[in-house]
C-alpha positions as CSV (number, residue, x, y, z in Angstrom):
1,M,77.7,-85.4,-28.7
2,N,80.5,-86.3,-31.0
3,I,82.2,-84.6,-33.9
4,L,83.9,-86.6,-36.8
5,A,86.9,-84.6,-38.2
6,C,88.3,-86.0,-41.4
7,T,91.9,-85.1,-42.3
8,D,94.5,-86.0,-44.9
9,G,97.3,-83.6,-43.9
10,S,96.5,-81.2,-46.5
11,Q,96.9,-77.4,-46.3
12,Y,93.3,-77.3,-45.0
13,S,94.2,-79.5,-42.0
14,Q,94.9,-76.8,-39.4
15,S,91.7,-75.0,-40.3
16,I,89.9,-78.3,-40.0
17,Y,91.2,-78.7,-36.5
18,Q,90.4,-75.1,-35.5
19,H,86.8,-75.3,-36.9
20,T,86.5,-78.7,-35.0
21,A,87.7,-77.2,-31.8
22,W,85.3,-74.3,-32.2
23,A,82.4,-76.8,-32.9
24,A,83.3,-79.0,-29.9
25,K,83.3,-76.1,-27.5
26,Q,80.0,-74.9,-28.8
27,M,78.4,-78.4,-28.6
28,D,80.3,-79.7,-25.6
29,A,81.3,-82.6,-27.8
30,S,84.1,-85.2,-28.0
31,V,86.1,-85.5,-31.2
32,H,87.0,-88.4,-33.4
33,V,89.7,-87.7,-35.9
34,L,89.8,-90.0,-39.0
35,H,92.6,-90.4,-41.6
36,M,92.2,-92.7,-44.6
37,L,95.2,-94.5,-46.1
38,N,94.2,-94.3,-49.8
39,P,97.0,-95.0,-52.2
40,H,96.4,-93.3,-55.6
41,H,99.3,-94.9,-57.4
42,E,98.9,-97.8,-59.9
43,D,100.3,-101.0,-58.4
44,P,103.4,-101.7,-60.5
45,V,103.4,-105.3,-59.5
46,K,100.3,-105.8,-61.7
47,A,101.8,-104.0,-64.6
48,N,102.9,-105.8,-67.7
49,Y,106.7,-106.1,-67.9
50,S,106.9,-109.0,-70.4
51,G,108.5,-107.3,-73.5
52,S,111.9,-108.7,-74.4
53,M,112.9,-108.9,-70.7
54,G,114.4,-112.2,-69.7
55,V,112.7,-114.3,-67.0
56,G,115.5,-113.8,-64.4
57,A,115.6,-110.1,-64.9
58,R,111.8,-109.8,-64.8
59,T,111.6,-111.9,-61.6
60,A,114.3,-109.7,-59.9
61,L,112.4,-106.5,-61.0
62,L,109.1,-107.8,-59.7
63,N,110.7,-108.7,-56.4
64,E,112.3,-105.3,-56.1
65,L,108.9,-103.7,-56.9
66,V,107.3,-105.7,-54.2
67,E,109.8,-104.4,-51.7
68,L,109.3,-100.8,-52.9
69,E,105.5,-101.2,-52.5
70,A,106.0,-102.4,-49.0
71,A,108.3,-99.5,-48.2
72,R,105.8,-97.0,-49.6
73,A,103.0,-98.6,-47.6
74,K,105.0,-98.3,-44.5
75,I,105.9,-94.6,-45.2
76,A,102.2,-93.9,-45.8
77,Q,101.2,-95.5,-42.5
78,K,103.9,-93.5,-40.7
79,R,102.8,-90.3,-42.3
80,G,99.2,-91.0,-41.3
81,Q,100.3,-91.6,-37.7
82,A,102.2,-88.2,-37.8
83,I,99.0,-86.5,-39.2
84,L,96.9,-87.9,-36.4
85,E,99.4,-86.9,-33.8
86,D,99.5,-83.4,-35.1
87,A,95.6,-83.4,-35.1
88,E,95.6,-84.5,-31.4
89,T,98.2,-81.9,-30.4
90,A,96.3,-79.1,-32.2
91,L,92.9,-80.0,-30.7
92,K,94.3,-80.4,-27.2
93,A,96.1,-77.0,-27.5
94,E,92.6,-75.6,-28.2
95,G,91.3,-77.1,-25.0
96,I,89.7,-80.2,-26.4
97,D,90.6,-83.1,-24.2
98,Q,88.2,-85.9,-25.5
99,V,90.0,-86.8,-28.7
100,L,90.1,-90.3,-30.4
101,A,92.2,-90.6,-33.5
102,N,92.6,-93.5,-35.9
103,Q,93.4,-94.4,-39.4
104,K,91.8,-96.8,-41.8
105,H,92.6,-98.2,-45.3
106,G,90.4,-97.2,-48.1
107,K,88.4,-94.2,-49.4
108,L,86.7,-91.8,-47.1
109,S,83.7,-91.7,-49.4
110,D,83.3,-95.5,-49.0
111,E,83.8,-95.5,-45.2
112,I,82.0,-92.5,-44.1
113,Q,78.6,-94.2,-43.4
114,N,80.4,-96.6,-40.9
115,Y,81.3,-93.6,-38.8
116,E,78.6,-91.1,-39.4
117,S,76.0,-92.9,-37.3
118,D,78.0,-92.0,-34.2
119,A,78.6,-88.4,-35.2
120,D,76.4,-85.3,-34.8
121,L,78.6,-83.2,-37.0
122,I,81.1,-84.1,-39.8
123,V,84.0,-81.6,-40.4
124,I,86.0,-81.9,-43.6
125,G,88.2,-79.6,-45.7
126,K,87.1,-77.9,-48.8
127,R,89.9,-79.6,-50.8
128,G,92.4,-82.3,-50.0
129,N,95.8,-83.3,-51.1
130,N,94.6,-84.5,-54.5
131,A,92.4,-81.5,-55.5
132,D,93.3,-79.3,-58.3
133,F,93.9,-75.9,-56.6
134,E,94.7,-74.0,-59.8
135,K,91.4,-74.9,-61.4
136,G,89.4,-74.6,-58.2
137,H,88.1,-78.1,-58.3
138,L,86.7,-79.6,-55.0
139,G,87.9,-82.9,-53.8
140,S,85.8,-85.9,-55.0
141,N,85.7,-87.2,-51.5
142,L,84.0,-84.0,-50.4
143,E,81.2,-84.3,-52.9
144,R,80.7,-87.9,-52.1
145,V,80.6,-87.3,-48.4
146,I,78.0,-84.6,-48.8
147,R,75.8,-86.9,-50.9
148,S,75.9,-89.7,-48.4
149,C,75.8,-88.0,-45.0
150,K,72.4,-87.8,-43.1
151,H,74.1,-85.5,-40.5
152,P,75.3,-81.9,-41.2
153,V,78.7,-81.4,-42.8
154,L,80.8,-78.4,-41.9
155,V,83.1,-77.7,-44.8
156,A,86.2,-75.8,-43.5
157,N,87.7,-73.1,-45.6
158,R,91.5,-72.4,-46.0
159,A,91.9,-70.3,-42.9
160,Y,89.9,-70.2,-39.7
161,A,88.4,-66.9,-38.3
162,P,86.0,-66.4,-35.4
163,L,82.4,-67.0,-36.3
164,K,80.1,-64.4,-35.1
165,N,77.2,-64.5,-37.6
166,F,75.8,-66.8,-40.3
167,V,73.5,-66.5,-43.4
168,L,71.0,-69.3,-43.7
169,A,69.9,-69.7,-47.4
170,F,66.2,-70.6,-47.0
171,D,64.1,-71.8,-50.0
172,G,61.3,-73.5,-48.1
173,G,62.6,-76.9,-48.9
174,H,63.1,-79.8,-46.5
175,S,66.9,-79.3,-46.2
176,S,66.6,-75.6,-45.3
177,K,63.9,-76.3,-42.8
178,K,66.2,-79.0,-41.4
179,A,68.9,-76.3,-41.0
180,V,66.5,-74.1,-39.0
181,D,65.5,-77.0,-36.7
182,F,69.2,-77.8,-36.2
183,A,69.9,-74.2,-35.2
184,V,67.1,-74.3,-32.7
185,S,67.9,-77.6,-31.1
186,N,71.7,-77.8,-31.4
187,P,74.0,-75.3,-29.6
188,L,76.5,-75.1,-32.5
189,L,75.2,-71.8,-33.9
190,K,74.0,-70.3,-30.5
191,G,75.2,-66.7,-29.8
192,M,75.6,-65.9,-33.5
193,H,73.4,-63.4,-35.5
194,C,71.3,-65.1,-38.1
195,Y,70.6,-63.6,-41.6
196,L,67.6,-65.5,-43.0
197,L,68.0,-65.2,-46.7
198,H,65.4,-66.0,-49.4
199,V,66.5,-65.6,-53.1
200,G,63.7,-65.4,-55.7
201,S,60.2,-63.9,-56.1
202,G,58.1,-63.9,-53.0
203,N,54.6,-65.5,-52.5
204,A,52.2,-66.1,-49.6
205,K,53.6,-69.6,-49.0
206,I,57.3,-68.7,-48.7
207,E,56.4,-65.6,-46.6
208,A,54.6,-67.8,-44.2
209,E,57.5,-70.3,-44.0
210,L,59.9,-67.4,-43.5
211,A,57.8,-66.1,-40.7
212,E,57.6,-69.6,-39.1
213,A,61.4,-70.0,-39.3
214,E,62.0,-66.5,-37.9
215,A,59.7,-67.3,-35.0
216,K,61.4,-70.6,-34.2
217,L,64.9,-68.9,-34.3
218,N,63.7,-66.0,-32.2
219,T,62.3,-68.3,-29.6
220,A,65.6,-70.1,-29.4
221,G,67.3,-66.8,-28.7
222,Y,68.7,-65.8,-32.1
223,D,68.7,-62.3,-33.4
224,V,67.4,-62.6,-36.8
225,T,67.5,-60.4,-39.9
226,I,65.3,-61.5,-42.9
227,E,66.5,-60.6,-46.4
228,H,64.7,-61.0,-49.7
229,R,66.8,-60.8,-52.9
230,D,66.0,-61.3,-56.5
231,G,68.3,-63.1,-58.9
232,E,70.3,-66.4,-59.3
233,P,71.1,-68.0,-55.9
234,E,74.7,-68.7,-56.8
235,K,75.4,-65.0,-57.5
236,V,73.1,-63.4,-54.8
237,I,74.3,-65.7,-52.0
238,G,77.9,-64.8,-52.9
239,E,77.1,-61.1,-52.9
240,V,75.4,-61.3,-49.5
241,V,78.2,-63.2,-48.0
242,S,80.7,-60.5,-49.2
243,S,78.7,-57.4,-48.6
244,D,77.3,-58.4,-45.2
245,H,80.7,-59.7,-44.0
246,I,79.2,-63.1,-43.3
247,D,81.4,-65.7,-41.3
248,L,79.4,-68.8,-42.1
249,L,77.1,-69.9,-44.8
250,V,74.4,-72.4,-43.9
251,M,72.4,-74.1,-46.6
252,G,70.7,-77.2,-47.8
253,A,72.3,-79.6,-50.2
254,Y,69.0,-80.1,-51.9
255,G,65.9,-77.9,-52.0
256,H,62.9,-77.0,-53.9
257,S,64.3,-74.4,-56.3
258,H,67.7,-74.1,-57.9
259,I,69.4,-76.2,-55.2
260,R,67.4,-79.4,-55.8
261,H,69.7,-80.9,-58.5
262,M,72.7,-83.2,-58.1
263,I,75.5,-81.6,-56.1
264,V,77.9,-81.7,-59.0
265,G,77.3,-78.6,-61.0
266,S,74.6,-77.3,-58.5
267,T,74.4,-74.1,-56.5
268,T,75.7,-76.1,-53.5
269,T,79.0,-77.0,-55.2
270,A,79.3,-73.5,-56.7
271,M,78.9,-71.8,-53.2
272,I,81.5,-74.2,-51.5
273,R,84.0,-73.5,-54.4
274,T,83.6,-69.7,-54.5
275,V,82.9,-68.4,-51.0
276,K,85.9,-67.9,-48.8
277,I,84.1,-68.9,-45.6
278,P,83.1,-72.3,-44.1
279,V,79.8,-73.8,-45.3
280,L,77.4,-75.8,-43.1
281,L,75.3,-78.2,-45.3
282,F,72.2,-80.2,-44.7
283,R,70.3,-82.8,-46.8
């Protein structure tokens, strides 16, 4: 098994490494750390400096800007190398020996599919260096990664804490059933208590699906508690996470009810943004 850990050196990096180390031990997996060199500044060489500037002065300025851009690119590359070295050091300190680290040019959201096929799990921080912390916005890379990944994505929160239980938000949809099957077949969540949560009015169909999910989880060795709650998923899931002292939220990125819409503005994004625990997502 292999885990892809995505880092940009943000404040979430240490948490990413710790969550990755935890997952690697649970899954007996190797780790591939990826850092993307993604310049966000406008290329001043392409800017318009005509105005009243003379030809000689304009040429001299452009030459200087080219040199500055080359220096900035070199600094970015050095910084990326330092980030990867820190990642390797942190993971090996946690006892993870099989670590591969590299950096690529471009955007993570554009490159993720080239790496995902070799990964059984993707680990990424809730926010990156360019997210708006004050307004609580998620990084655009995160939303795009979740949309594109076929494998589960573990979204690390700000600080790592030992994971002893998880709540699985179950709505009967494909993604929540996929989460159940993953818990049964993959060792990542083994040894943790499972709260199987359904939000909304009950009916014979969902009751049968919950019973089937519980049976699968019990057979796989999980201690399962089923909870039914009425209300809006965004509010109820947050309340359960807080009141039951949940360590990990497991949910589908899409489903049959309130979670079936686009990620932007959906229950999925709301939960990632508001809960202060890691979130494991399936689609």
